[in-house]
TIVO-2410 file (N, C-alpha, C; in nm, 3 decimals):
# residues 58
REC num residu      c1      c2      c3 atome chaine
REC   1      M  11.337   8.883  14.327     N      A
REC   1      M  11.349   8.828  14.191    CA      A
REC   1      M  11.253   8.920  14.114     C      A
REC   2      L  11.116   8.950  14.160     N      A
REC   2      L  11.018   8.999  14.087    CA      A
REC   2      L  11.043   9.147  14.069     C      A
REC   3      R  11.114   9.200  14.169     N      A
REC   3      R  11.172   9.347  14.152    CA      A
REC   3      R  11.248   9.366  14.064     C      A
REC   4      S  11.355   9.288  14.039     N      A
REC   4      S  11.464   9.290  13.933    CA      A
REC   4      S  11.413   9.263  13.804     C      A
REC   5      F  11.305   9.202  13.799     N      A
REC   5      F  11.230   9.173  13.657    CA      A
REC   5      F  11.162   9.289  13.612     C      A
REC   6      F  11.091   9.350  13.702     N      A
REC   6      F  11.034   9.483  13.661    CA      A
REC   6      F  11.123   9.618  13.654     C      A
REC   7      A  11.247   9.584  13.709     N      A
REC   7      A  11.337   9.705  13.715    CA      A
REC   7      A  11.396   9.712  13.580     C      A
REC   8      H  11.400   9.610  13.498     N      A
REC   8      H  11.471   9.615  13.359    CA      A
REC   8      H  11.355   9.681  13.262     C      A
REC   9      E  11.399   9.794  13.230     N      A
REC   9      E  11.309   9.872  13.136    CA      A
REC   9      E  11.389   9.930  13.023     C      A
REC  10      E  11.473   9.852  12.991     N      A
REC  10      E  11.575   9.895  12.880    CA      A
REC  10      E  11.498   9.915  12.741     C      A
REC  11      G  11.414   9.816  12.699     N      A
REC  11      G  11.336   9.819  12.590    CA      A
REC  11      G  11.201   9.894  12.593     C      A
REC  12      Q  11.171   9.948  12.711     N      A
REC  12      Q  11.024  10.018  12.718    CA      A
REC  12      Q  11.019  10.135  12.661     C      A
REC  13      G  11.127  10.209  12.623     N      A
REC  13      G  11.113  10.351  12.540    CA      A
REC  13      G  11.098  10.318  12.409     C      A
REC  14      L  11.158  10.198  12.358     N      A
REC  14      L  11.152  10.168  12.211    CA      A
REC  14      L  11.020  10.121  12.189     C      A
REC  15      V  10.961  10.041  12.279     N      A
REC  15      V  10.826   9.981  12.273    CA      A
REC  15      V  10.733  10.124  12.269     C      A
REC  16      E  10.748  10.189  12.343     N      A
REC  16      E  10.649  10.323  12.337    CA      A
REC  16      E  10.659  10.404  12.219     C      A
REC  17      Y  10.768  10.424  12.167     N      A
REC  17      Y  10.802  10.503  12.045    CA      A
REC  17      Y  10.722  10.414  11.933     C      A
REC  18      A  10.746  10.274  11.921     N      A
REC  18      A  10.686  10.194  11.842    CA      A
REC  18      A  10.530  10.205  11.815     C      A
REC  19      L  10.471  10.207  11.952     N      A
REC  19      L  10.330  10.221  11.968    CA      A
REC  19      L  10.272  10.352  11.905     C      A
REC  20      I  10.367  10.468  11.940     N      A
REC  20      I  10.315  10.598  11.896    CA      A
REC  20      I  10.332  10.597  11.756     C      A
REC  21      L  10.429  10.542  11.697     N      A
REC  21      L  10.445  10.529  11.546    CA      A
REC  21      L  10.321  10.474  11.484     C      A
REC  22      V  10.280  10.341  11.539     N      A
REC  22      V  10.169  10.266  11.481    CA      A
REC  22      V  10.059  10.354  11.485     C      A
REC  23      L  10.023  10.425  11.613     N      A
REC  23      L   9.922  10.510  11.628    CA      A
REC  23      L   9.899  10.630  11.523     C      A
REC  24      V  10.008  10.695  11.511     N      A
REC  24      V  10.010  10.807  11.406    CA      A
REC  24      V   9.982  10.744  11.265     C      A
REC  25      S  10.046  10.641  11.228     N      A
REC  25      S  10.015  10.578  11.090    CA      A
REC  25      S   9.871  10.537  11.081     C      A
REC  26      V   9.803  10.475  11.181     N      A
REC  26      V   9.686  10.444  11.166    CA      A
REC  26      V   9.592  10.569  11.148     C      A
REC  27      V   9.620  10.683  11.217     N      A
REC  27      V   9.541  10.806  11.193    CA      A
REC  27      V   9.556  10.865  11.055     C      A
REC  28      V   9.676  10.872  11.010     N      A
REC  28      V   9.709  10.911  10.880    CA      A
REC  28      V   9.633  10.835  10.777     C      A
REC  29      M   9.647  10.712  10.785     N      A
REC  29      M   9.566  10.617  10.675    CA      A
REC  29      M   9.428  10.653  10.686     C      A
REC  30      G   9.375  10.653  10.812     N      A
REC  30      G   9.230  10.685  10.820    CA      A
REC  30      G   9.194  10.828  10.762     C      A
REC  31      I   9.284  10.910  10.777     N      A
REC  31      I   9.254  11.050  10.728    CA      A
REC  31      I   9.270  11.053  10.564     C      A
REC  32      L   9.362  10.974  10.518     N      A
REC  32      L   9.392  10.956  10.365    CA      A
REC  32      L   9.276  10.879  10.304     C      A
REC  33      L   9.210  10.783  10.379     N      A
REC  33      L   9.103  10.698  10.318    CA      A
REC  33      L   8.984  10.798  10.324     C      A
REC  34      T   8.962  10.882  10.405     N      A
REC  34      T   8.852  10.968  10.428    CA      A
REC  34      T   8.839  11.086  10.322     C      A
REC  35      L   8.973  11.144  10.314     N      A
REC  35      L   8.989  11.263  10.235    CA      A
REC  35      L   9.050  11.254  10.106     C      A
REC  36      G   9.096  11.135  10.075     N      A
REC  36      G   9.175  11.087   9.951    CA      A
REC  36      G   9.105  11.132   9.826     C      A
REC  37      G   8.971  11.098   9.831     N      A
REC  37      G   8.915  11.132   9.691    CA      A
REC  37      G   8.882  11.276   9.687     C      A
REC  38      Q   8.862  11.358   9.785     N      A
REC  38      Q   8.866  11.513   9.766    CA      A
REC  38      Q   8.966  11.563   9.739     C      A
REC  39      V   9.084  11.526   9.779     N      A
REC  39      V   9.221  11.566   9.738    CA      A
REC  39      V   9.251  11.553   9.597     C      A
REC  40      G   9.216  11.431   9.551     N      A
REC  40      G   9.236  11.403   9.417    CA      A
REC  40      G   9.135  11.476   9.322     C      A
REC  41      E   9.031  11.515   9.371     N      A
REC  41      E   8.951  11.604   9.290    CA      A
REC  41      E   8.991  11.758   9.285     C      A
REC  42      V   9.060  11.813   9.403     N      A
REC  42      V   9.116  11.922   9.386    CA      A
REC  42      V   9.235  11.932   9.292     C      A
REC  43      F   9.314  11.824   9.299     N      A
REC  43      F   9.430  11.823   9.179    CA      A
REC  43      F   9.380  11.834   9.063     C      A
REC  44      E   9.277  11.744   9.031     N      A
REC  44      E   9.232  11.725   8.896    CA      A
REC  44      E   9.157  11.860   8.849     C      A
REC  45      N   9.098  11.929   8.939     N      A
REC  45      N   9.041  12.049   8.905    CA      A
REC  45      N   9.156  12.157   8.874     C      A
REC  46      I   9.263  12.155   8.952     N      A
REC  46      I   9.372  12.244   8.932    CA      A
REC  46      I   9.418  12.219   8.782     C      A
REC  47      S   9.443  12.091   8.760     N      A
REC  47      S   9.504  12.033   8.630    CA      A
REC  47      S   9.407  12.065   8.506     C      A
REC  48      N   9.290  12.058   8.538     N      A
REC  48      N   9.209  12.091   8.421    CA      A
REC  48      N   9.193  12.249   8.391     C      A
REC  49      Q   9.202  12.339   8.490     N      A
REC  49      Q   9.209  12.471   8.478    CA      A
REC  49      Q   9.336  12.502   8.400     C      A
REC  50      L   9.457  12.468   8.443     N      A
REC  50      L   9.573  12.486   8.374    CA      A
REC  50      L   9.575  12.451   8.243     C      A
REC  51      R   9.525  12.314   8.201     N      A
REC  51      R   9.515  12.296   8.070    CA      A
REC  51      R   9.412  12.387   7.984     C      A
REC  52      D   9.301  12.426   8.050     N      A
REC  52      D   9.221  12.519   7.966    CA      A
REC  52      D   9.286  12.656   7.955     C      A
REC  53      N   9.364  12.687   8.041     N      A
REC  53      N   9.430  12.829   8.037    CA      A
REC  53      N   9.537  12.823   7.917     C      A
REC  54      N   9.607  12.712   7.913     N      A
REC  54      N   9.703  12.693   7.810    CA      A
REC  54      N   9.656  12.683   7.657     C      A
REC  55      N   9.534  12.613   7.675     N      A
REC  55      N   9.464  12.619   7.547    CA      A
REC  55      N   9.405  12.745   7.481     C      A
REC  56      A   9.373  12.816   7.593     N      A
REC  56      A   9.307  12.943   7.546    CA      A
REC  56      A   9.398  13.044   7.507     C      A
REC  57      T   9.532  13.040   7.558     N      A
REC  57      T   9.635  13.132   7.506    CA      A
REC  57      T   9.684  13.111   7.364     C      A
REC  58      P   9.682  13.226   7.277     N      A
REC  58      P   9.725  13.204   7.145    CA      A
REC  58      P   9.861  13.188   7.147     C      A
***
């Protein structure tokens, strides 16, 4: 009976994929929280430079 219980691995693959997805999500959220401000500053600098270039053009 115990062997037949452990032989049923039908949902195991799905659970493994779910755990991998959760791990990847946690890593991505950590990276975004760490680098989010820096990425925002880069886009802000680009926006400011584009705006300054458009204002300088006659």
